[in-house]
C-alpha positions as CSV (number, residue, x, y, z in Angstrom):
1,M,28.6,-31.1,12.8
2,T,28.5,-31.5,9.4
3,T,27.2,-28.3,6.4
4,K,24.6,-28.8,4.6
5,P,25.8,-28.3,1.2
6,F,24.3,-25.9,-1.1
7,H,22.4,-27.6,-4.3
8,L,21.7,-26.4,-7.6
9,T,18.0,-25.6,-7.5
10,R,15.5,-25.7,-10.3
11,R,16.0,-22.2,-11.5
12,G,19.8,-22.9,-11.5
13,V,19.2,-25.7,-13.3
14,L,17.1,-23.8,-15.9
15,L,19.6,-21.1,-16.2
16,S,22.6,-23.4,-16.9
17,S,20.2,-24.9,-19.5
18,S,20.2,-22.3,-21.2
19,A,23.6,-21.0,-21.5
20,L,24.2,-24.4,-23.1
21,M,21.5,-24.4,-26.1
22,L,22.6,-21.0,-27.1
23,L,26.0,-22.1,-27.4
24,T,24.7,-25.0,-29.2
25,A,22.4,-23.4,-31.5
26,G,24.2,-20.3,-32.4
27,G,28.2,-21.3,-31.7
28,A,30.5,-19.3,-29.9
29,L,28.4,-16.5,-27.6
30,S,30.1,-12.7,-27.5
31,Q,32.2,-12.7,-24.6
32,E,29.4,-10.0,-23.1
33,A,26.9,-13.1,-23.1
34,N,29.5,-15.8,-22.0
35,D,30.5,-13.1,-18.9
36,E,26.5,-12.6,-18.6
37,A,25.7,-16.3,-18.4
38,A,28.8,-17.1,-16.1
39,A,27.0,-14.4,-13.4
40,E,24.2,-16.1,-13.3
41,A,25.4,-19.8,-13.3
42,P,25.4,-20.7,-9.6
43,D,28.4,-22.0,-8.1
44,T,28.1,-25.6,-7.7
45,D,30.8,-26.2,-5.2
46,A,29.4,-27.4,-1.7
47,D,31.4,-25.0,0.6
48,A,31.1,-22.0,-1.9
49,F,28.8,-18.9,0.0
50,S,27.1,-16.2,-1.3
51,F,23.7,-14.1,0.4
52,E,22.1,-15.0,-3.4
53,R,23.3,-18.6,-3.3
54,L,21.4,-18.2,0.6
55,V,18.4,-17.1,-1.3
56,E,18.3,-19.5,-3.6
57,E,17.9,-22.4,-1.5
58,M,15.3,-20.6,0.8
59,R,13.3,-20.2,-2.1
60,A,13.5,-23.8,-3.1
61,G,13.0,-25.0,0.4
62,A,9.8,-22.7,0.5
63,Q,8.2,-25.3,-1.7
64,R,8.9,-28.5,0.8
65,A,6.7,-28.4,4.5
66,D,8.4,-27.0,7.2
67,A,11.2,-29.9,9.3
68,P,12.0,-28.7,12.6
69,N,15.3,-30.5,13.5
70,T,15.3,-31.5,17.0
71,V,17.8,-33.9,19.3
72,E,16.5,-37.0,20.6
73,N,18.0,-39.1,23.8
74,S,20.3,-36.5,24.4
75,F,21.8,-35.1,28.0
76,L,21.0,-31.6,26.2
77,N,16.9,-32.6,27.0
78,T,17.8,-33.2,31.2
79,L,18.8,-29.4,31.1
80,N,16.6,-27.9,33.2
81,Y,16.4,-23.8,34.0
82,D,18.3,-24.0,37.0
83,D,20.8,-26.4,35.5
84,Y,21.0,-24.0,32.5
85,R,21.6,-20.8,34.5
86,L,24.8,-23.0,35.7
87,I,26.4,-22.7,31.6
88,R,28.6,-20.3,30.5
89,F,31.0,-20.1,27.5
90,V,34.9,-20.3,28.1
91,P,36.0,-16.9,27.3
92,E,39.6,-18.4,25.6
93,R,37.6,-20.5,23.3
94,A,36.2,-17.7,21.3
95,R,36.0,-17.5,17.8
96,F,37.8,-14.9,16.1
97,G,39.0,-12.3,19.0
98,A,42.8,-11.6,19.7
99,I,44.0,-14.6,18.3
100,D,42.9,-13.4,14.7
101,H,43.8,-9.9,15.5
102,T,40.2,-8.6,14.8
103,R,37.8,-6.5,16.8
104,F,35.3,-9.6,17.1
105,E,34.8,-12.3,19.2
106,L,32.1,-15.0,18.8
107,H,30.9,-16.8,21.9
108,A,28.2,-19.7,21.2
109,F,24.5,-20.2,23.8
110,H,24.7,-23.9,24.9
111,M,21.4,-25.9,24.0
112,G,19.0,-27.2,27.0
113,W,16.1,-25.7,28.9
114,L,13.8,-24.0,26.3
115,F,16.9,-24.1,23.8
116,N,16.3,-27.8,22.6
117,R,16.4,-26.9,18.6
118,P,19.9,-26.8,17.5
119,V,21.3,-24.0,15.4
120,H,24.2,-24.5,13.3
121,L,27.2,-21.9,12.8
122,F,29.3,-21.7,10.2
123,E,32.3,-18.9,9.3
124,V,32.8,-17.8,6.3
125,A,36.3,-16.4,5.1
126,D,37.1,-15.9,1.3
127,G,33.9,-16.9,-0.1
128,R,34.1,-20.1,1.4
129,I,32.2,-21.8,4.7
130,R,33.5,-23.5,7.3
131,P,31.4,-25.2,10.0
132,M,32.0,-23.9,13.5
133,E,32.1,-27.1,15.7
134,F,31.4,-27.2,19.4
135,D,31.9,-29.5,22.4
136,T,31.4,-29.6,25.9
137,D,34.9,-28.5,26.5
138,D,33.9,-24.9,25.2
139,F,31.6,-24.1,28.3
140,V,32.0,-24.1,32.3
141,Y,29.2,-26.2,33.9
142,E,28.6,-26.0,37.5
143,R,27.2,-28.2,40.2
144,T,24.3,-29.8,39.4
145,A,25.2,-28.8,35.5
146,R,28.2,-31.0,35.8
147,E,26.6,-33.8,36.8
148,K,24.0,-34.5,34.0
149,V,26.8,-33.1,31.3
150,P,29.7,-35.8,29.5
151,E,33.4,-35.0,29.1
152,H,34.6,-33.9,25.8
153,A,31.3,-34.4,24.2
154,P,30.8,-32.7,20.9
155,L,27.8,-30.6,20.8
156,P,24.9,-31.5,17.9
157,G,24.4,-27.8,17.5
158,V,24.0,-24.6,19.9
159,A,21.7,-22.1,21.1
160,G,22.7,-19.2,19.3
161,F,25.6,-17.2,19.6
162,R,26.9,-13.7,20.7
163,L,29.2,-11.0,19.0
164,H,31.7,-8.8,21.4
165,N,33.2,-5.7,20.6
166,P,35.5,-3.2,22.2
167,I,32.6,-0.5,22.1
168,N,32.8,1.1,25.5
169,R,36.7,0.5,26.3
170,P,39.8,-0.2,23.2
171,D,41.0,-2.9,26.0
172,I,37.4,-4.7,27.0
173,M,35.9,-7.2,24.3
174,D,31.9,-6.3,25.7
175,E,28.7,-8.1,25.0
176,L,27.6,-6.2,21.7
177,I,24.8,-8.3,20.1
178,A,23.0,-11.6,20.8
179,F,21.4,-14.0,18.4
180,Q,19.3,-16.6,20.6
181,G,15.4,-17.9,21.0
182,A,13.5,-18.3,17.7
183,S,14.3,-15.3,15.4
184,Y,15.2,-12.9,18.4
185,F,18.1,-10.5,18.4
186,R,19.2,-7.8,20.4
187,A,22.4,-5.0,20.4
188,L,23.3,-2.3,22.6
189,G,24.6,1.0,21.8
190,R,27.8,2.4,23.9
191,G,27.4,2.5,27.7
192,S,24.0,0.3,26.8
193,T,22.5,-2.7,29.0
194,Y,20.1,-5.1,27.3
195,G,16.6,-4.1,26.8
196,L,14.0,-4.5,24.3
197,S,14.6,-7.1,21.2
198,A,13.8,-7.3,17.8
199,R,13.1,-10.4,15.8
200,G,13.9,-11.3,12.2
201,L,9.6,-11.5,11.8
202,A,6.4,-11.5,13.9
203,V,3.4,-14.2,12.4
204,N,-0.2,-13.3,13.1
205,T,1.1,-11.4,16.8
206,G,-1.8,-10.6,18.6
207,S,-4.7,-11.4,15.9
208,D,-7.1,-14.4,16.3
209,V,-4.8,-16.5,14.4
210,Q,-2.4,-18.9,16.2
211,E,0.9,-17.0,16.6
212,E,3.6,-18.7,14.7
213,F,7.4,-18.1,15.6
214,P,10.0,-18.3,12.5
215,R,13.1,-19.2,14.0
216,F,17.2,-19.0,12.7
217,T,18.5,-22.5,12.1
218,R,21.5,-21.2,10.3
219,F,23.7,-19.0,10.8
220,W,27.3,-17.9,8.5
221,I,29.8,-15.3,10.1
222,S,32.1,-13.4,8.0
223,R,35.7,-13.9,9.6
224,P,36.1,-9.9,10.7
225,Q,38.9,-8.3,8.9
226,P,41.7,-7.4,11.5
227,G,41.2,-3.8,12.4
228,S,37.4,-3.1,11.3
229,D,34.3,-2.4,13.4
230,V,31.9,-3.9,10.8
231,I,31.1,-7.8,10.4
232,T,28.7,-9.7,8.6
233,V,26.2,-12.4,9.8
234,W,23.8,-14.5,7.2
235,A,20.4,-16.4,8.6
236,A,18.6,-19.5,7.7
237,L,14.6,-18.2,8.8
238,E,12.5,-21.7,8.7
239,S,8.8,-21.6,9.7
240,P,5.7,-23.3,8.5
241,S,4.3,-20.6,6.4
242,L,7.8,-19.4,4.8
243,T,11.1,-19.4,5.1
244,G,13.4,-16.5,4.3
245,A,17.6,-15.4,4.0
246,Y,18.8,-12.5,6.0
247,E,21.5,-10.3,6.1
248,F,22.8,-8.4,9.0
249,V,25.2,-6.1,8.7
250,I,26.4,-4.8,11.8
251,S,28.5,-1.6,12.9
252,P,29.0,-1.4,16.7
253,G,29.3,2.7,17.8
254,R,27.8,5.1,19.9
255,D,24.4,3.9,18.4
256,T,25.1,0.5,16.5
257,Q,23.4,0.4,13.1
258,M,22.5,-3.2,11.6
259,E,21.5,-3.2,8.1
260,V,18.8,-5.9,7.5
261,T,18.2,-7.0,3.7
262,A,15.0,-9.6,4.4
263,R,14.1,-12.4,1.4
264,L,11.1,-14.0,2.0
265,F,9.0,-17.1,0.8
266,F,5.7,-17.6,1.2
267,R,4.5,-21.6,1.6
268,K,1.1,-20.4,3.0
269,D,-1.0,-17.4,3.1
270,I,-0.6,-15.4,6.1
271,A,-2.9,-13.6,7.8
272,Q,-0.9,-10.6,9.5
273,L,2.8,-10.5,8.6
274,G,5.1,-8.2,11.2
275,V,7.9,-6.5,9.4
276,A,10.7,-5.6,11.6
277,P,9.3,-6.1,15.0
278,L,10.2,-4.7,18.2
279,T,9.6,-6.6,21.8
280,S,10.0,-4.7,25.0
281,M,8.8,-4.6,28.5
282,F,6.4,-2.0,30.4
283,L,5.4,-2.3,33.8
284,Y,4.4,1.0,35.3
285,G,5.7,4.7,34.9
286,D,3.9,8.4,35.5
287,R,0.6,7.1,34.2
288,N,0.2,4.2,36.2
289,R,2.5,4.3,39.2
290,A,-0.2,3.3,41.8
291,K,-1.1,0.6,40.7
292,F,2.2,-0.9,42.4
293,D,3.8,-1.3,45.6
294,D,7.2,-0.6,44.8
295,F,9.7,1.6,45.7
296,R,11.0,2.5,42.1
297,P,9.3,5.2,40.8
298,A,9.2,3.4,37.0
299,V,9.8,0.5,35.7
300,H,10.0,0.0,32.1
301,D,13.0,-1.2,29.1
302,S,10.8,1.7,26.7
303,D,8.6,3.9,27.2
304,G,7.1,5.0,24.1
305,L,6.3,4.8,20.4
306,A,8.1,7.1,18.3
307,I,7.0,7.5,14.9
308,V,9.0,9.7,11.9
309,R,5.9,10.2,9.0
310,A,7.4,10.3,5.6
311,D,6.7,14.4,5.9
312,G,8.9,14.6,8.5
313,H,6.3,15.1,11.6
314,R,6.8,12.9,14.6
315,V,4.7,10.9,16.5
316,W,5.0,10.2,20.3
317,R,2.5,7.5,21.7
318,P,4.1,7.0,25.4
319,L,3.2,2.7,25.9
320,S,0.8,1.4,28.7
321,N,0.5,-1.8,31.1
322,P,-3.6,-1.9,30.1
323,P,-6.2,-3.7,31.9
324,R,-6.7,-5.8,29.0
325,L,-5.4,-6.8,25.4
326,A,-4.8,-3.2,23.6
327,S,-3.9,-2.1,20.1
328,S,-3.4,0.6,17.9
329,F,-2.9,1.2,14.4
330,F,-0.8,3.8,12.7
331,K,-1.6,4.2,9.0
332,E,2.0,5.0,7.4
333,D,3.4,5.2,3.8
334,T,7.1,4.2,3.9
335,P,7.4,6.2,7.4
336,R,11.1,7.6,7.8
337,S,11.4,5.6,10.8
338,F,9.2,4.3,13.7
339,G,10.7,2.1,16.9
340,L,10.5,1.7,20.9
341,C,12.4,4.5,22.7
342,Q,13.5,4.8,26.3
343,R,13.4,8.6,26.7
344,N,14.1,9.0,30.2
345,R,17.5,8.4,31.2
346,E,17.7,9.7,35.1
347,F,18.7,7.4,37.6
348,D,16.2,9.1,39.7
349,H,13.2,8.1,37.2
350,Y,13.9,4.7,38.5
351,Q,16.0,4.1,41.2
352,D,16.9,0.5,40.5
353,A,21.1,0.1,41.0
354,A,20.8,-3.1,39.5
355,A,18.7,-3.6,36.3
356,L,19.7,0.0,35.7
357,Y,17.0,1.1,33.3
358,E,17.8,4.3,32.6
359,R,20.7,2.5,30.2
360,R,18.1,0.5,28.6
361,P,18.7,1.2,24.6
362,S,16.3,2.4,22.3
363,C,15.7,0.8,18.7
364,M,14.6,2.4,15.7
365,V,13.4,0.9,12.6
366,E,14.5,2.7,9.0
367,P,13.1,1.5,6.0
368,I,15.2,1.9,3.1
369,G,13.5,1.9,0.1
370,D,10.0,2.0,-0.6
371,W,7.9,0.0,2.1
372,G,4.0,0.8,0.0
373,H,0.9,0.8,2.4
374,G,0.8,-0.3,5.4
375,S,0.7,0.8,9.1
376,I,2.9,0.4,11.9
377,R,0.7,-2.0,14.6
378,L,1.4,-1.9,18.5
379,V,0.2,-4.5,20.7
380,E,0.0,-3.8,24.7
381,I,-0.4,-7.0,26.8
382,P,-1.3,-6.7,30.6
383,S,1.3,-7.7,32.9
384,D,2.2,-7.7,36.2
385,L,5.7,-8.9,36.5
386,E,8.6,-7.2,35.0
387,I,10.2,-9.9,33.8
388,N,7.2,-10.1,30.8
389,D,7.6,-8.7,27.7
390,N,4.5,-7.3,26.6
391,I,5.1,-4.7,24.5
392,V,5.0,-5.5,20.8
393,A,5.8,-2.7,18.0
394,F,5.6,-4.0,13.8
395,W,4.9,-2.9,10.5
396,V,2.3,-4.4,8.3
397,P,2.2,-4.3,5.1
398,T,-1.4,-3.5,3.3
399,Q,-1.1,-5.8,0.7
400,P,-1.5,-9.9,2.4
401,A,1.4,-12.0,2.1
402,K,0.1,-15.4,-0.5
403,A,1.2,-18.5,-0.9
404,G,4.2,-18.8,-3.7
405,E,4.6,-15.1,-3.5
406,E,8.5,-13.5,-2.8
407,M,9.3,-10.1,-1.0
408,T,12.1,-8.5,0.0
409,L,12.6,-6.2,2.5
410,R,15.8,-3.7,3.8
411,Y,15.7,-1.3,6.5
412,R,18.2,-0.1,9.2
413,L,18.0,-0.6,13.0
414,H,19.6,1.9,15.4
415,W,20.4,0.8,18.9
416,G,21.4,3.1,21.8
417,D,20.4,5.9,23.6
418,L,19.0,7.9,20.8
419,P,18.1,11.1,22.5
420,P,15.9,13.6,20.9
421,E,16.9,16.9,19.1
422,E,16.8,19.6,21.8
423,K,17.7,21.9,18.8
424,G,15.3,20.1,16.4
425,D,12.2,21.7,14.2
426,L,9.9,20.5,16.8
427,A,9.6,20.0,20.5
428,Y,9.6,16.8,21.3
429,V,7.3,15.2,24.2
430,K,9.0,15.0,27.6
431,A,7.1,13.0,29.8
432,S,3.3,12.7,30.1
433,R,1.2,11.7,33.5
434,A,-2.1,11.4,34.6
435,G,-4.7,11.0,37.4
436,I,-7.8,12.5,38.6
437,G,-9.4,15.5,36.5
438,G,-10.6,18.0,38.0
439,V,-9.2,21.0,40.1
440,S,-6.9,20.3,42.6
441,G,-7.7,19.4,46.5
442,V,-11.5,19.5,45.1
443,E,-13.6,16.3,45.0
444,N,-14.0,15.0,41.3
445,E,-17.8,14.4,40.7
446,D,-17.5,14.4,36.8
447,G,-15.3,11.2,36.3
448,S,-12.6,13.0,34.4
449,R,-9.4,12.0,33.9
450,K,-6.4,14.9,33.7
451,F,-3.3,14.4,31.1
452,V,-0.2,16.3,31.9
453,I,1.7,16.4,28.5
454,D,5.6,18.4,28.6
455,F,7.1,19.8,25.6
456,C,10.8,20.6,25.8
457,G,13.0,21.8,22.9
458,G,12.9,22.6,19.6
459,P,10.8,25.9,18.5
460,M,9.1,26.2,21.8
461,E,11.8,26.5,24.0
462,P,12.9,29.9,23.4
463,L,9.4,31.7,23.5
464,P,8.8,33.7,26.6
465,P,5.3,32.8,28.3
466,E,3.5,35.5,27.0
467,A,3.3,33.8,23.6
468,V,1.0,32.0,25.4
469,E,-1.6,34.2,23.1
470,D,0.0,33.1,19.9
471,L,-0.2,29.8,20.0
472,T,-3.1,27.1,19.5
473,V,-3.6,23.5,21.2
474,V,-4.8,21.0,18.2
475,A,-6.4,18.5,20.7
476,S,-9.0,15.7,19.8
477,A,-11.0,12.7,21.6
478,V,-12.7,10.0,20.1
479,G,-15.0,8.2,22.5
480,A,-14.3,11.0,25.2
481,R,-14.9,14.9,25.7
482,I,-12.2,17.3,26.3
483,T,-13.6,19.8,28.9
484,S,-10.8,21.7,29.6
485,Q,-6.9,22.6,28.2
486,V,-4.8,24.5,29.2
487,L,-1.3,25.5,28.1
488,H,1.5,27.3,30.0
489,R,5.5,27.7,30.0
490,I,6.6,26.3,33.3
491,P,8.9,28.7,35.3
492,G,12.6,28.2,35.7
493,N,12.9,25.7,32.8
494,N,12.6,25.5,29.4
495,M,9.5,23.2,29.1
496,W,5.5,24.0,28.3
497,R,3.1,22.1,30.0
498,L,-0.5,20.9,27.8
499,V,-3.5,19.7,30.5
500,L,-6.1,18.1,29.4
501,D,-9.1,17.2,31.5
502,V,-10.9,14.5,29.7
503,I,-14.4,12.6,30.8
504,G,-14.6,9.2,28.8
505,E,-17.5,8.4,26.9
506,G,-16.4,4.7,25.7
507,E,-14.5,1.8,26.7
508,V,-11.5,2.9,24.6
509,I,-10.4,6.4,24.1
510,E,-8.4,7.8,21.6
511,L,-6.6,11.2,22.4
512,S,-4.1,13.4,20.7
513,A,-2.3,16.8,20.6
514,H,0.2,18.9,19.5
515,V,0.8,23.0,19.4
516,E,0.8,25.0,16.3
517,G,1.8,28.8,16.3
518,Y,3.1,31.4,13.7
519,G,1.9,29.4,10.4
520,Q,3.6,25.8,11.7
521,I,3.5,23.0,13.5
522,L,5.5,23.0,16.8
523,T,5.7,20.0,18.3
524,E,5.2,16.3,18.1
525,T,2.0,14.8,18.3
526,W,1.1,13.4,21.6
527,L,-1.1,10.6,20.8
528,F,-2.3,8.0,23.9
529,Q,-5.3,5.1,24.2
530,W,-6.5,5.5,27.3
531,L,-9.1,2.7,27.9
532,T,-11.7,2.3,30.8
533,G,-10.2,1.1,33.8
534,Q,-6.6,1.8,33.1
């Protein structure tokens, strides 16, 4: 495998030429001017690396057409799904790790099956790059896979990589984060098991324009320092419509954090740009359990979209598996955070000893700097199987991306349990359920549907039952009528329950509810989209 050298871009040539002209025309520059010119002039050494250098390369690359790299006439193209499952990396051949006295190990993913485009990896140490080369000795091939793979054969690239770290126990290097497939990646907090994924970017997702899947084609991984729990990864993003330079500063822990900087360069106009996209799965839960004949009470990687608005108010939107494609937009100006969460952490809620859905991580996106005007979009796709990721959430800037323009975005991803604050300034939605409306035991004649929302913690927790006289339910329904609303404290615990009976009058019904009292908002705002037939 050879490295693609960084080249002197047109912008770099202009900078260097300008400095030379100043020296010729005006004699010696001041030391300050010399230092400034040296700082701006790019390093021409082929093996030197910096993020700004990568940015310049991707900026120049946006002036050329996308040229996806493929591998022809290779045994890799013969590997099918069954073969791919029989291939695994040899742990003793991990990069970094104990041999380098670091707290990170790198394992590569093999090419083949769906992963037919090579991804190239480079190590960065002291500002210099060195290609990471892999061959068939780095992997174990079992049964049918062994018959298709030559011995000691160099590989033209890999399908991605994962990093290991002693995140759970000091004596075990557990998997921490994986980059594999287009621009997908996923990470873990302490005690988590893999669930939802993130992406570098979403292009035209859930729109009437053909969706595009940008891909990370090259990664540069900083050689971790001995004893350090921080590692930096850089990536080149390629797509027919854009190029991008990404920096990920990764800090594992109870909540693993990734500080992301994305520099984007647009080749074409993009109808809908999806920033910081998250992808997850919701099959069924408390509201649609009856549609699935399954011993498990719930099956989902995430159960809600959480939003913390710029003013600090919180929104909780439970997820759905809708009867048809559904989409929701939440207009926000630089929200404090948003993300897909798994709030219920009780095994009894899932009863799946293999999948361990109660340990699937939440992921919150925290914008850094001013993202301006835009909206958070939630896309929910009908699904009959839990292997399908049918939930997508991302930020859509109001200003569309135009060919020739650039965009810089910074944000922080938080992965882990991320429980809501029990003692926070707002009570949170602990659960929400739905069923036939009306009085239990009496035939439902008006076609109403009942929604039950349980609020827990915050300022609602210490209130006695009789405080209900001082509380106000603020509820609304678009495309429907609320015929009944009752708020009461559930005896024996710290929850307050709001019950709404709603009669639908349209195909798409938007519901909203929160509780106020004593001159302030006391709860999160519960939002829900009810589609007729759901």
